[in-house]
A tleap script that builds the chain and sets N, CA, C and O, in Angstrom:
source leaprc.protein.ff14SB
mol = sequence {
  NMET ASN MET ASN LYS LEU LYS GLY LEU LEU
  ILE MET MET MET GLY SER ILE PHE GLY GLY
  CYS ILE GLN PRO ASP GLY ILE HIE THR MET
  ASN ALA ASN ALA PHE GLU LYS ALA ILE GLN
  ALA PRO ASP VAL GLN LEU ILE ASP VAL ARG
  THR ALA ASP GLU PHE ALA ALA GLY LYS ILE
  GLY ASN ALA ALA ASN ILE ASP VAL LEU GLN
  PRO ASP PHE LEU ARG GLN VAL GLN ALA ARG
  PHE SER THR GLU LYS PRO VAL PHE VAL TYR
  CYS ARG SER GLY LYS ARG SER LEU ASN ALA
  ALA ARG LYS LEU GLN LYS ALA GLY PHE THR
  VAL ASN ASN LEU GLN GLY GLY ILE LEU GLU
  TRP GLU GLN ALA GLY LYS PRO ILE ALA SER
  SER ASP THR LYS CLEU
}
set mol.1.N position { 18.429 31.362 -7.977 }
set mol.1.CA position { 17.517 30.420 -8.600 }
set mol.1.C position { 16.339 31.212 -9.173 }
set mol.1.O position { 15.753 32.053 -8.491 }
set mol.2.N position { 16.001 30.930 -10.442 }
set mol.2.CA position { 14.895 31.687 -11.021 }
set mol.2.C position { 13.558 31.194 -10.473 }
set mol.2.O position { 13.473 30.116 -9.884 }
set mol.3.N position { 12.523 31.996 -10.676 }
set mol.3.CA position { 11.209 31.730 -10.089 }
set mol.3.C position { 10.594 30.425 -10.579 }
set mol.3.O position { 9.965 29.721 -9.789 }
set mol.4.N position { 10.755 30.075 -11.868 }
set mol.4.CA position { 10.184 28.837 -12.397 }
set mol.4.C position { 10.817 27.608 -11.756 }
set mol.4.O position { 10.120 26.645 -11.438 }
set mol.5.N position { 12.132 27.636 -11.567 }
set mol.5.CA position { 12.806 26.514 -10.923 }
set mol.5.C position { 12.356 26.386 -9.474 }
set mol.5.O position { 12.156 25.278 -8.977 }
set mol.6.N position { 12.198 27.518 -8.800 }
set mol.6.CA position { 11.746 27.508 -7.417 }
set mol.6.C position { 10.338 26.933 -7.305 }
set mol.6.O position { 10.061 26.135 -6.410 }
set mol.7.N position { 9.450 27.336 -8.209 }
set mol.7.CA position { 8.080 26.807 -8.210 }
set mol.7.C position { 8.090 25.294 -8.446 }
set mol.7.O position { 7.375 24.553 -7.773 }
set mol.8.N position { 8.900 24.843 -9.401 }
set mol.8.CA position { 8.993 23.413 -9.682 }
set mol.8.C position { 9.489 22.631 -8.487 }
set mol.8.O position { 8.963 21.560 -8.185 }
set mol.9.N position { 10.486 23.145 -7.809 }
set mol.9.CA position { 11.028 22.499 -6.628 }
set mol.9.C position { 9.987 22.420 -5.521 }
set mol.9.O position { 9.861 21.389 -4.860 }
set mol.10.N position { 9.240 23.501 -5.314 }
set mol.10.CA position { 8.190 23.504 -4.295 }
set mol.10.C position { 7.085 22.515 -4.619 }
set mol.10.O position { 6.591 21.833 -3.721 }
set mol.11.N position { 6.688 22.420 -5.869 }
set mol.11.CA position { 5.653 21.470 -6.280 }
set mol.11.C position { 6.105 20.039 -6.024 }
set mol.11.O position { 5.332 19.223 -5.522 }
set mol.12.N position { 7.347 19.731 -6.365 }
set mol.12.CA position { 7.873 18.382 -6.133 }
set mol.12.C position { 7.903 18.069 -4.642 }
set mol.12.O position { 7.549 16.963 -4.233 }
set mol.13.N position { 8.321 19.033 -3.830 }
set mol.13.CA position { 8.389 18.808 -2.389 }
set mol.13.C position { 7.002 18.580 -1.806 }
set mol.13.O position { 6.817 17.683 -0.983 }
set mol.14.N position { 6.037 19.371 -2.219 }
set mol.14.CA position { 4.664 19.232 -1.711 }
set mol.14.C position { 4.075 17.889 -2.117 }
set mol.14.O position { 3.381 17.255 -1.323 }
set mol.15.N position { 4.341 17.449 -3.336 }
set mol.15.CA position { 3.853 16.149 -3.782 }
set mol.15.C position { 4.413 15.025 -2.941 }
set mol.15.O position { 3.703 14.074 -2.612 }
set mol.16.N position { 5.676 15.127 -2.594 }
set mol.16.CA position { 6.304 14.102 -1.761 }
set mol.16.C position { 5.736 14.112 -0.356 }
set mol.16.O position { 5.506 13.056 0.234 }
set mol.17.N position { 5.508 15.302 0.182 }
set mol.17.CA position { 5.011 15.406 1.552 }
set mol.17.C position { 3.571 14.935 1.646 }
set mol.17.O position { 3.226 14.185 2.559 }
set mol.18.N position { 2.733 15.359 0.726 }
set mol.18.CA position { 1.312 15.081 0.850 }
set mol.18.C position { 0.833 13.850 0.095 }
set mol.18.O position { -0.200 13.291 0.462 }
set mol.19.N position { 1.508 13.416 -0.906 }
set mol.19.CA position { 1.054 12.282 -1.694 }
set mol.19.C position { 1.764 11.002 -1.357 }
set mol.19.O position { 1.125 9.955 -1.252 }
set mol.20.N position { 3.029 11.051 -1.189 }
set mol.20.CA position { 3.794 9.855 -0.901 }
set mol.20.C position { 5.256 10.106 -1.169 }
set mol.20.O position { 5.652 11.184 -1.612 }
set mol.21.N position { 6.038 9.107 -0.896 }
set mol.21.CA position { 7.465 9.238 -1.141 }
set mol.21.C position { 8.031 7.878 -1.523 }
set mol.21.O position { 7.448 6.834 -1.228 }
set mol.22.N position { 9.160 7.918 -2.175 }
set mol.22.CA position { 9.817 6.671 -2.551 }
set mol.22.C position { 10.946 6.423 -1.565 }
set mol.22.O position { 11.828 7.262 -1.386 }
set mol.23.N position { 10.905 5.261 -0.931 }
set mol.23.CA position { 11.946 4.866 0.015 }
set mol.23.C position { 13.238 4.608 -0.761 }
set mol.23.O position { 13.197 4.412 -1.975 }
set mol.24.N position { 14.376 4.606 -0.078 }
set mol.24.CA position { 15.642 4.309 -0.753 }
set mol.24.C position { 15.648 2.938 -1.441 }
set mol.24.O position { 16.387 2.737 -2.405 }
set mol.25.N position { 14.835 2.002 -0.958 }
set mol.25.CA position { 14.794 0.670 -1.559 }
set mol.25.C position { 13.807 0.577 -2.722 }
set mol.25.O position { 13.575 -0.517 -3.237 }
set mol.26.N position { 13.219 1.703 -3.150 }
set mol.26.CA position { 12.323 1.721 -4.301 }
set mol.26.C position { 10.862 1.489 -3.975 }
set mol.26.O position { 10.047 1.362 -4.888 }
set mol.27.N position { 10.509 1.431 -2.713 }
set mol.27.CA position { 9.121 1.226 -2.307 }
set mol.27.C position { 8.439 2.586 -2.217 }
set mol.27.O position { 8.962 3.512 -1.597 }
set mol.28.N position { 7.280 2.698 -2.832 }
set mol.28.CA position { 6.523 3.946 -2.817 }
set mol.28.C position { 5.551 3.909 -1.646 }
set mol.28.O position { 4.662 3.059 -1.602 }
set mol.29.N position { 5.716 4.816 -0.708 }
set mol.29.CA position { 4.820 4.909 0.447 }
set mol.29.C position { 3.880 6.080 0.231 }
set mol.29.O position { 4.308 7.186 -0.100 }
set mol.30.N position { 2.579 5.822 0.424 }
set mol.30.CA position { 1.550 6.822 0.129 }
set mol.30.C position { 0.683 7.087 1.351 }
set mol.30.O position { 0.485 6.205 2.187 }
set mol.31.N position { 0.167 8.310 1.448 }
set mol.31.CA position { -0.804 8.596 2.490 }
set mol.31.C position { -2.162 8.025 2.058 }
set mol.31.O position { -2.303 7.520 0.944 }
set mol.32.N position { -3.146 8.108 2.938 }
set mol.32.CA position { -4.451 7.496 2.674 }
set mol.32.C position { -5.129 8.055 1.428 }
set mol.32.O position { -5.733 7.301 0.665 }
set mol.33.N position { -5.038 9.362 1.212 }
set mol.33.CA position { -5.690 9.964 0.040 }
set mol.33.C position { -5.083 9.462 -1.264 }
set mol.33.O position { -5.809 9.092 -2.187 }
set mol.34.N position { -3.766 9.449 -1.343 }
set mol.34.CA position { -3.090 8.981 -2.560 }
set mol.34.C position { -3.324 7.484 -2.768 }
set mol.34.O position { -3.521 7.036 -3.898 }
set mol.35.N position { -3.303 6.720 -1.692 }
set mol.35.CA position { -3.520 5.277 -1.764 }
set mol.35.C position { -4.935 4.984 -2.275 }
set mol.35.O position { -5.122 4.132 -3.143 }
set mol.36.N position { -5.924 5.694 -1.734 }
set mol.36.CA position { -7.315 5.505 -2.153 }
set mol.36.C position { -7.469 5.772 -3.647 }
set mol.36.O position { -8.134 5.017 -4.357 }
set mol.37.N position { -6.861 6.830 -4.107 }
set mol.37.CA position { -6.939 7.179 -5.528 }
set mol.37.C position { -6.274 6.098 -6.385 }
set mol.37.O position { -6.814 5.698 -7.416 }
set mol.38.N position { -5.105 5.631 -5.954 }
set mol.38.CA position { -4.338 4.652 -6.729 }
set mol.38.C position { -5.047 3.300 -6.829 }
set mol.38.O position { -4.969 2.638 -7.864 }
set mol.39.N position { -5.730 2.890 -5.777 }
set mol.39.CA position { -6.364 1.559 -5.809 }
set mol.39.C position { -7.690 1.555 -6.556 }
set mol.39.O position { -8.360 0.525 -6.616 }
set mol.40.N position { -8.076 2.687 -7.125 }
set mol.40.CA position { -9.283 2.741 -7.953 }
set mol.40.C position { -9.039 2.163 -9.348 }
set mol.40.O position { -9.985 1.925 -10.098 }
set mol.41.N position { -7.784 1.941 -9.690 }
set mol.41.CA position { -7.449 1.401 -11.014 }
set mol.41.C position { -8.066 0.012 -11.183 }
set mol.41.O position { -8.199 -0.725 -10.206 }
set mol.42.N position { -8.443 -0.351 -12.409 }
set mol.42.CA position { -9.003 -1.680 -12.631 }
set mol.42.C position { -7.949 -2.766 -12.370 }
set mol.42.O position { -6.758 -2.567 -12.613 }
set mol.43.N position { -8.405 -3.890 -11.883 }
set mol.43.CA position { -7.543 -5.047 -11.634 }
set mol.43.C position { -6.373 -4.746 -10.702 }
set mol.43.O position { -5.285 -5.300 -10.863 }
set mol.44.N position { -6.601 -3.865 -9.727 }
set mol.44.CA position { -5.537 -3.527 -8.785 }
set mol.44.C position { -5.189 -4.755 -7.935 }
set mol.44.O position { -6.056 -5.562 -7.599 }
set mol.45.N position { -3.923 -4.875 -7.601 }
set mol.45.CA position { -3.430 -5.974 -6.768 }
set mol.45.C position { -3.253 -5.415 -5.356 }
set mol.45.O position { -2.236 -4.794 -5.047 }
set mol.46.N position { -4.256 -5.643 -4.503 }
set mol.46.CA position { -4.301 -5.074 -3.165 }
set mol.46.C position { -4.199 -6.196 -2.141 }
set mol.46.O position { -4.999 -7.132 -2.143 }
set mol.47.N position { -3.194 -6.090 -1.258 }
set mol.47.CA position { -2.951 -7.150 -0.275 }
set mol.47.C position { -2.951 -6.576 1.136 }
set mol.47.O position { -2.206 -5.648 1.449 }
set mol.48.N position { -3.799 -7.147 1.973 }
set mol.48.CA position { -3.831 -6.858 3.401 }
set mol.48.C position { -2.901 -7.874 4.047 }
set mol.48.O position { -3.161 -9.075 3.983 }
set mol.49.N position { -1.827 -7.415 4.665 }
set mol.49.CA position { -0.818 -8.334 5.192 }
set mol.49.C position { -0.996 -8.597 6.691 }
set mol.49.O position { -0.084 -9.107 7.341 }
set mol.50.N position { -2.161 -8.251 7.241 }
set mol.50.CA position { -2.454 -8.493 8.656 }
set mol.50.C position { -2.846 -9.950 8.880 }
set mol.50.O position { -2.925 -10.739 7.939 }
set mol.51.N position { -3.086 -10.287 10.132 }
set mol.51.CA position { -3.532 -11.639 10.473 }
set mol.51.C position { -4.971 -11.844 10.001 }
set mol.51.O position { -5.678 -10.884 9.696 }
set mol.52.N position { -5.391 -13.097 9.946 }
set mol.52.CA position { -6.761 -13.418 9.529 }
set mol.52.C position { -7.788 -12.793 10.469 }
set mol.52.O position { -8.833 -12.328 10.015 }
set mol.53.N position { -7.507 -12.774 11.772 }
set mol.53.CA position { -8.434 -12.167 12.730 }
set mol.53.C position { -8.569 -10.663 12.494 }
set mol.53.O position { -9.674 -10.125 12.554 }
set mol.54.N position { -7.462 -9.984 12.228 }
set mol.54.CA position { -7.516 -8.553 11.939 }
set mol.54.C position { -8.293 -8.301 10.650 }
set mol.54.O position { -9.111 -7.383 10.577 }
set mol.55.N position { -8.034 -9.114 9.646 }
set mol.55.CA position { -8.709 -8.997 8.356 }
set mol.55.C position { -10.217 -9.189 8.519 }
set mol.55.O position { -11.007 -8.489 7.885 }
set mol.56.N position { -10.617 -10.143 9.374 }
set mol.56.CA position { -12.040 -10.428 9.592 }
set mol.56.C position { -12.776 -9.223 10.174 }
set mol.56.O position { -13.990 -9.103 10.011 }
set mol.57.N position { -12.060 -8.340 10.845 }
set mol.57.CA position { -12.678 -7.158 11.446 }
set mol.57.C position { -12.976 -6.068 10.416 }
set mol.57.O position { -13.700 -5.121 10.720 }
set mol.58.N position { -12.431 -6.187 9.211 }
set mol.58.CA position { -12.667 -5.204 8.155 }
set mol.58.C position { -11.433 -5.010 7.313 }
set mol.58.O position { -10.310 -5.228 7.766 }
set mol.59.N position { -11.653 -4.597 6.080 }
set mol.59.CA position { -10.552 -4.465 5.117 }
set mol.59.C position { -10.771 -3.248 4.235 }
set mol.59.O position { -11.807 -2.587 4.304 }
set mol.60.N position { -9.790 -2.970 3.417 }
set mol.60.CA position { -9.882 -1.898 2.431 }
set mol.60.C position { -10.247 -2.524 1.090 }
set mol.60.O position { -9.580 -3.444 0.618 }
set mol.61.N position { -11.308 -2.016 0.488 }
set mol.61.CA position { -11.693 -2.442 -0.861 }
set mol.61.C position { -11.771 -3.934 -1.050 }
set mol.61.O position { -12.342 -4.648 -0.225 }
set mol.62.N position { -11.190 -4.409 -2.148 }
set mol.62.CA position { -11.241 -5.833 -2.486 }
set mol.62.C position { -9.923 -6.538 -2.142 }
set mol.62.O position { -9.478 -7.428 -2.867 }
set mol.63.N position { -9.315 -6.134 -1.043 }
set mol.63.CA position { -8.013 -6.687 -0.646 }
set mol.63.C position { -8.076 -8.186 -0.404 }
set mol.63.O position { -9.063 -8.713 0.110 }
set mol.64.N position { -7.011 -8.849 -0.784 }
set mol.64.CA position { -6.795 -10.254 -0.439 }
set mol.64.C position { -5.974 -10.261 0.844 }
set mol.64.O position { -5.162 -9.365 1.072 }
set mol.65.N position { -6.185 -11.263 1.671 }
set mol.65.CA position { -5.449 -11.360 2.933 }
set mol.65.C position { -4.355 -12.415 2.835 }
set mol.65.O position { -4.628 -13.602 2.654 }
set mol.66.N position { -3.109 -11.959 2.959 }
set mol.66.CA position { -1.961 -12.862 3.034 }
set mol.66.C position { -1.085 -12.337 4.169 }
set mol.66.O position { -0.453 -11.290 4.037 }
set mol.67.N position { -1.051 -13.050 5.260 }
set mol.67.CA position { -0.354 -12.635 6.475 }
set mol.67.C position { 1.158 -12.658 6.271 }
set mol.67.O position { 1.741 -13.706 5.996 }
set mol.68.N position { 1.784 -11.489 6.409 }
set mol.68.CA position { 3.230 -11.383 6.210 }
set mol.68.C position { 4.017 -12.170 7.261 }
set mol.68.O position { 5.185 -12.489 7.040 }
set mol.69.N position { 3.403 -12.481 8.382 }
set mol.69.CA position { 4.106 -13.207 9.435 }
set mol.69.C position { 4.147 -14.718 9.188 }
set mol.69.O position { 4.826 -15.445 9.913 }
set mol.70.N position { 3.433 -15.187 8.181 }
set mol.70.CA position { 3.451 -16.610 7.853 }
set mol.70.C position { 4.711 -16.953 7.053 }
set mol.70.O position { 5.152 -16.167 6.215 }
set mol.71.N position { 5.288 -18.129 7.317 }
set mol.71.CA position { 6.539 -18.479 6.643 }
set mol.71.C position { 6.420 -18.591 5.119 }
set mol.71.O position { 7.415 -18.434 4.411 }
set mol.72.N position { 5.224 -18.858 4.615 }
set mol.72.CA position { 5.049 -19.002 3.166 }
set mol.72.C position { 4.439 -17.747 2.524 }
set mol.72.O position { 3.864 -17.819 1.438 }
set mol.73.N position { 4.567 -16.608 3.196 }
set mol.73.CA position { 4.002 -15.354 2.680 }
set mol.73.C position { 4.401 -15.092 1.228 }
set mol.73.O position { 3.540 -14.893 0.371 }
set mol.74.N position { 5.686 -15.092 0.959 }
set mol.74.CA position { 6.170 -14.764 -0.386 }
set mol.74.C position { 5.665 -15.770 -1.417 }
set mol.74.O position { 5.266 -15.381 -2.514 }
set mol.75.N position { 5.679 -17.046 -1.080 }
set mol.75.CA position { 5.198 -18.078 -1.998 }
set mol.75.C position { 3.715 -17.850 -2.327 }
set mol.75.O position { 3.304 -17.978 -3.481 }
set mol.76.N position { 2.918 -17.511 -1.304 }
set mol.76.CA position { 1.491 -17.260 -1.531 }
set mol.76.C position { 1.273 -16.063 -2.466 }
set mol.76.O position { 0.442 -16.116 -3.372 }
set mol.77.N position { 2.017 -15.006 -2.236 }
set mol.77.CA position { 1.870 -13.821 -3.090 }
set mol.77.C position { 2.284 -14.152 -4.521 }
set mol.77.O position { 1.580 -13.796 -5.466 }
set mol.78.N position { 3.402 -14.820 -4.686 }
set mol.78.CA position { 3.874 -15.165 -6.027 }
set mol.78.C position { 2.894 -16.073 -6.766 }
set mol.78.O position { 2.797 -16.011 -7.992 }
set mol.79.N position { 2.174 -16.909 -6.036 }
set mol.79.CA position { 1.203 -17.810 -6.658 }
set mol.79.C position { -0.058 -17.072 -7.124 }
set mol.79.O position { -0.723 -17.512 -8.062 }
set mol.80.N position { -0.381 -15.963 -6.477 }
set mol.80.CA position { -1.651 -15.278 -6.761 }
set mol.80.C position { -1.526 -13.957 -7.511 }
set mol.80.O position { -2.498 -13.486 -8.101 }
set mol.81.N position { -0.330 -13.353 -7.492 }
set mol.81.CA position { -0.182 -12.009 -8.045 }
set mol.81.C position { 0.947 -11.938 -9.061 }
set mol.81.O position { 1.890 -12.728 -9.029 }
set mol.82.N position { 0.828 -10.978 -9.957 }
set mol.82.CA position { 1.787 -10.811 -11.045 }
set mol.82.C position { 2.814 -9.725 -10.725 }
set mol.82.O position { 2.484 -8.694 -10.139 }
set mol.83.N position { 4.047 -9.971 -11.116 }
set mol.83.CA position { 5.085 -8.944 -10.992 }
set mol.83.C position { 4.955 -7.908 -12.113 }
set mol.83.O position { 5.658 -6.898 -12.115 }
set mol.84.N position { 4.062 -8.162 -13.057 }
set mol.84.CA position { 3.862 -7.255 -14.194 }
set mol.84.C position { 3.038 -6.023 -13.835 }
set mol.84.O position { 3.064 -5.027 -14.558 }
set mol.85.N position { 2.302 -6.086 -12.713 }
set mol.85.CA position { 1.469 -4.964 -12.279 }
set mol.85.C position { 1.864 -4.583 -10.856 }
set mol.85.O position { 2.298 -5.440 -10.087 }
set mol.86.N position { 1.718 -3.310 -10.499 }
set mol.86.CA position { 2.062 -2.897 -9.136 }
set mol.86.C position { 1.186 -3.576 -8.091 }
set mol.86.O position { 0.026 -3.902 -8.341 }
set mol.87.N position { 1.767 -3.780 -6.923 }
set mol.87.CA position { 1.067 -4.352 -5.781 }
set mol.87.C position { 0.930 -3.249 -4.728 }
set mol.87.O position { 1.851 -2.461 -4.516 }
set mol.88.N position { -0.227 -3.206 -4.077 }
set mol.88.CA position { -0.495 -2.257 -3.005 }
set mol.88.C position { -0.670 -3.051 -1.718 }
set mol.88.O position { -1.455 -3.999 -1.676 }
set mol.89.N position { 0.055 -2.672 -0.667 }
set mol.89.CA position { 0.005 -3.406 0.598 }
set mol.89.C position { -0.327 -2.465 1.748 }
set mol.89.O position { -0.015 -1.274 1.724 }
set mol.90.N position { -0.975 -3.049 2.759 }
set mol.90.CA position { -1.239 -2.312 3.995 }
set mol.90.C position { -1.365 -3.289 5.153 }
set mol.90.O position { -1.602 -4.481 4.962 }
set mol.91.N position { -1.199 -2.756 6.354 }
set mol.91.CA position { -1.379 -3.532 7.582 }
set mol.91.C position { -2.130 -2.645 8.571 }
set mol.91.O position { -2.913 -1.788 8.162 }
set mol.92.N position { -1.902 -2.839 9.849 }
set mol.92.CA position { -2.587 -2.035 10.859 }
set mol.92.C position { -1.985 -0.634 10.957 }
set mol.92.O position { -2.710 0.358 10.895 }
set mol.93.N position { -0.655 -0.550 11.110 }
set mol.93.CA position { -0.025 0.748 11.350 }
set mol.93.C position { 1.064 1.113 10.346 }
set mol.93.O position { 1.593 2.223 10.397 }
set mol.94.N position { 1.407 0.215 9.447 }
set mol.94.CA position { 2.412 0.496 8.435 }
set mol.94.C position { 3.731 -0.229 8.609 }
set mol.94.O position { 4.542 -0.249 7.683 }
set mol.95.N position { 3.970 -0.824 9.768 }
set mol.95.CA position { 5.250 -1.512 10.008 }
set mol.95.C position { 5.327 -2.856 9.284 }
set mol.95.O position { 6.296 -3.123 8.573 }
set mol.96.N position { 4.319 -3.692 9.460 }
set mol.96.CA position { 4.333 -5.004 8.796 }
set mol.96.C position { 4.248 -4.864 7.280 }
set mol.96.O position { 4.878 -5.625 6.546 }
set mol.97.N position { 3.467 -3.889 6.814 }
set mol.97.CA position { 3.354 -3.722 5.360 }
set mol.97.C position { 4.662 -3.237 4.752 }
set mol.97.O position { 4.977 -3.592 3.616 }
set mol.98.N position { 5.426 -2.437 5.477 }
set mol.98.CA position { 6.731 -2.029 4.974 }
set mol.98.C position { 7.663 -3.236 4.916 }
set mol.98.O position { 8.449 -3.368 3.978 }
set mol.99.N position { 7.582 -4.109 5.905 }
set mol.99.CA position { 8.346 -5.362 5.889 }
set mol.99.C position { 7.929 -6.220 4.691 }
set mol.99.O position { 8.778 -6.758 3.980 }
set mol.100.N position { 6.622 -6.342 4.474 }
set mol.100.CA position { 6.109 -7.097 3.320 }
set mol.100.C position { 6.570 -6.458 2.021 }
set mol.100.O position { 6.983 -7.155 1.094 }
set mol.101.N position { 6.502 -5.137 1.952 }
set mol.101.CA position { 6.911 -4.418 0.739 }
set mol.101.C position { 8.373 -4.693 0.402 }
set mol.101.O position { 8.723 -4.871 -0.765 }
set mol.102.N position { 9.210 -4.728 1.409 }
set mol.102.CA position { 10.630 -5.012 1.168 }
set mol.102.C position { 10.821 -6.424 0.613 }
set mol.102.O position { 11.605 -6.622 -0.315 }
set mol.103.N position { 10.115 -7.400 1.170 }
set mol.103.CA position { 10.204 -8.778 0.673 }
set mol.103.C position { 9.724 -8.855 -0.771 }
set mol.103.O position { 10.353 -9.501 -1.609 }
set mol.104.N position { 8.612 -8.195 -1.055 }
set mol.104.CA position { 8.038 -8.235 -2.402 }
set mol.104.C position { 8.913 -7.506 -3.408 }
set mol.104.O position { 9.076 -7.965 -4.539 }
set mol.105.N position { 9.472 -6.385 -3.008 }
set mol.105.CA position { 10.342 -5.626 -3.901 }
set mol.105.C position { 11.564 -6.460 -4.276 }
set mol.105.O position { 11.982 -6.461 -5.434 }
set mol.106.N position { 12.134 -7.164 -3.314 }
set mol.106.CA position { 13.288 -8.034 -3.582 }
set mol.106.C position { 12.918 -9.174 -4.523 }
set mol.106.O position { 13.771 -9.693 -5.244 }
set mol.107.N position { 11.637 -9.564 -4.513 }
set mol.107.CA position { 11.165 -10.653 -5.373 }
set mol.107.C position { 10.733 -10.153 -6.755 }
set mol.107.O position { 10.244 -10.935 -7.570 }
set mol.108.N position { 10.911 -8.856 -7.022 }
set mol.108.CA position { 10.622 -8.341 -8.357 }
set mol.108.C position { 9.314 -7.598 -8.509 }
set mol.108.O position { 8.958 -7.216 -9.624 }
set mol.109.N position { 8.586 -7.379 -7.430 }
set mol.109.CA position { 7.325 -6.645 -7.497 }
set mol.109.C position { 7.580 -5.149 -7.376 }
set mol.109.O position { 8.524 -4.724 -6.710 }
set mol.110.N position { 6.732 -4.355 -8.024 }
set mol.110.CA position { 6.681 -2.922 -7.807 }
set mol.110.C position { 5.660 -2.720 -6.701 }
set mol.110.O position { 4.503 -3.117 -6.839 }
set mol.111.N position { 6.086 -2.100 -5.599 }
set mol.111.CA position { 5.256 -2.095 -4.391 }
set mol.111.C position { 4.900 -0.686 -3.942 }
set mol.111.O position { 5.728 0.224 -3.959 }
set mol.112.N position { 3.638 -0.535 -3.540 }
set mol.112.CA position { 3.111 0.698 -2.970 }
set mol.112.C position { 2.583 0.369 -1.583 }
set mol.112.O position { 1.794 -0.562 -1.420 }
set mol.113.N position { 3.008 1.118 -0.596 }
set mol.113.CA position { 2.693 0.854 0.797 }
set mol.113.C position { 1.838 1.976 1.372 }
set mol.113.O position { 2.113 3.152 1.134 }
set mol.114.N position { 0.796 1.617 2.133 }
set mol.114.CA position { -0.048 2.610 2.792 }
set mol.114.C position { 0.630 3.083 4.075 }
set mol.114.O position { 0.776 2.324 5.033 }
set mol.115.N position { 1.035 4.333 4.074 }
set mol.115.CA position { 1.656 4.943 5.252 }
set mol.115.C position { 0.649 4.976 6.397 }
set mol.115.O position { -0.476 5.442 6.220 }
set mol.116.N position { 1.041 4.492 7.557 }
set mol.116.CA position { 0.158 4.535 8.717 }
set mol.116.C position { -0.883 3.439 8.739 }
set mol.116.O position { -1.666 3.350 9.685 }
set mol.117.N position { -0.908 2.599 7.711 }
set mol.117.CA position { -1.805 1.448 7.666 }
set mol.117.C position { -3.279 1.794 7.718 }
set mol.117.O position { -3.690 2.918 7.432 }
set mol.118.N position { -4.063 0.789 8.093 }
set mol.118.CA position { -5.512 0.957 8.121 }
set mol.118.C position { -5.929 1.943 9.215 }
set mol.118.O position { -7.023 2.506 9.159 }
set mol.119.N position { -5.060 2.152 10.210 }
set mol.119.CA position { -5.355 3.161 11.236 }
set mol.119.C position { -5.404 4.559 10.614 }
set mol.119.O position { -6.313 5.335 10.907 }
set mol.120.N position { -4.429 4.883 9.754 }
set mol.120.CA position { -4.449 6.184 9.072 }
set mol.120.C position { -5.633 6.257 8.113 }
set mol.120.O position { -6.283 7.295 7.992 }
set mol.121.N position { -5.905 5.148 7.436 }
set mol.121.CA position { -7.034 5.067 6.505 }
set mol.121.C position { -8.338 5.432 7.226 }
set mol.121.O position { -9.115 6.255 6.742 }
set mol.122.N position { -8.567 4.811 8.387 }
set mol.122.CA position { -9.784 5.078 9.158 }
set mol.122.C position { -9.805 6.510 9.682 }
set mol.122.O position { -10.844 7.171 9.664 }
set mol.123.N position { -8.646 6.986 10.152 }
set mol.123.CA position { -8.561 8.341 10.666 }
set mol.123.C position { -8.889 9.367 9.581 }
set mol.123.O position { -9.424 10.436 9.876 }
set mol.124.N position { -8.573 9.047 8.344 }
set mol.124.CA position { -8.866 9.938 7.223 }
set mol.124.C position { -10.323 9.811 6.760 }
set mol.124.O position { -10.733 10.479 5.811 }
set mol.125.N position { -11.102 8.956 7.429 }
set mol.125.CA position { -12.517 8.808 7.096 }
set mol.125.C position { -12.784 7.962 5.869 }
set mol.125.O position { -13.843 8.078 5.252 }
set mol.126.N position { -11.830 7.106 5.507 }
set mol.126.CA position { -11.972 6.249 4.320 }
set mol.126.C position { -12.822 5.023 4.670 }
set mol.126.O position { -12.870 4.610 5.829 }
set mol.127.N position { -13.498 4.438 3.659 }
set mol.127.CA position { -14.404 3.318 3.927 }
set mol.127.C position { -13.690 1.998 4.261 }
set mol.127.O position { -12.632 1.681 3.719 }
set mol.128.N position { -14.302 1.262 5.155 }
set mol.128.CA position { -13.854 -0.079 5.519 }
set mol.128.C position { -14.943 -1.053 5.100 }
set mol.128.O position { -16.119 -0.846 5.401 }
set mol.129.N position { -14.555 -2.107 4.410 }
set mol.129.CA position { -15.494 -3.141 3.951 }
set mol.129.C position { -15.415 -4.330 4.893 }
set mol.129.O position { -14.383 -4.568 5.519 }
set mol.130.N position { -16.504 -5.071 4.992 }
set mol.130.CA position { -16.426 -6.317 5.763 }
set mol.130.C position { -15.607 -7.307 4.939 }
set mol.130.O position { -15.567 -7.229 3.711 }
set mol.131.N position { -14.964 -8.224 5.624 }
set mol.131.CA position { -14.054 -9.130 4.933 }
set mol.131.C position { -14.786 -10.107 4.001 }
set mol.131.O position { -14.148 -10.762 3.177 }
set mol.132.N position { -16.099 -10.210 4.120 }
set mol.132.CA position { -16.829 -11.094 3.207 }
set mol.132.C position { -17.493 -10.323 2.069 }
set mol.132.O position { -18.234 -10.906 1.278 }
set mol.133.N position { -17.231 -9.009 1.979 }
set mol.133.CA position { -17.808 -8.158 0.942 }
set mol.133.C position { -16.858 -8.016 -0.231 }
set mol.133.O position { -15.674 -7.739 -0.044 }
set mol.134.N position { -17.361 -8.201 -1.423 }
set mol.134.CA position { -16.595 -7.959 -2.646 }
set mol.134.C position { -17.005 -6.612 -3.184 }
set mol.134.O position { -18.180 -6.400 -3.485 }
set mol.135.N position { -16.059 -5.687 -3.315 }
set mol.135.CA position { -16.376 -4.358 -3.857 }
set mol.135.C position { -16.032 -4.272 -5.315 }
set mol.135.O position { -16.231 -3.228 -5.936 }
savepdb mol mol.pdb
quit
């Protein structure tokens, strides 16, 4: 393998390891740094899929709260968000948001999931907003 191909392969691998990866189902999972950068885009569709009590304790940016455990989760998301723009989801540790991401992806959304959830976000020193704050 020539040196240029090797360098390209290493760059792609590092990007996947440190920035995020695409799951086999087409869901893009990102670490806290990549997620923070991505949600800086204007009119980002950011959804906190935790319970209302968890959301009340603090959120990321201007996230809307739609609990993935509620039976009408998908209907609520479809009523408020567009399939024309990517959706960013997170929960406490990443398990519920991956479940939400799978539901949304099947419904036609392009989904980005925060790896490790808000716990990883906080561990990385990222800001938490109060749930009544609009950023």
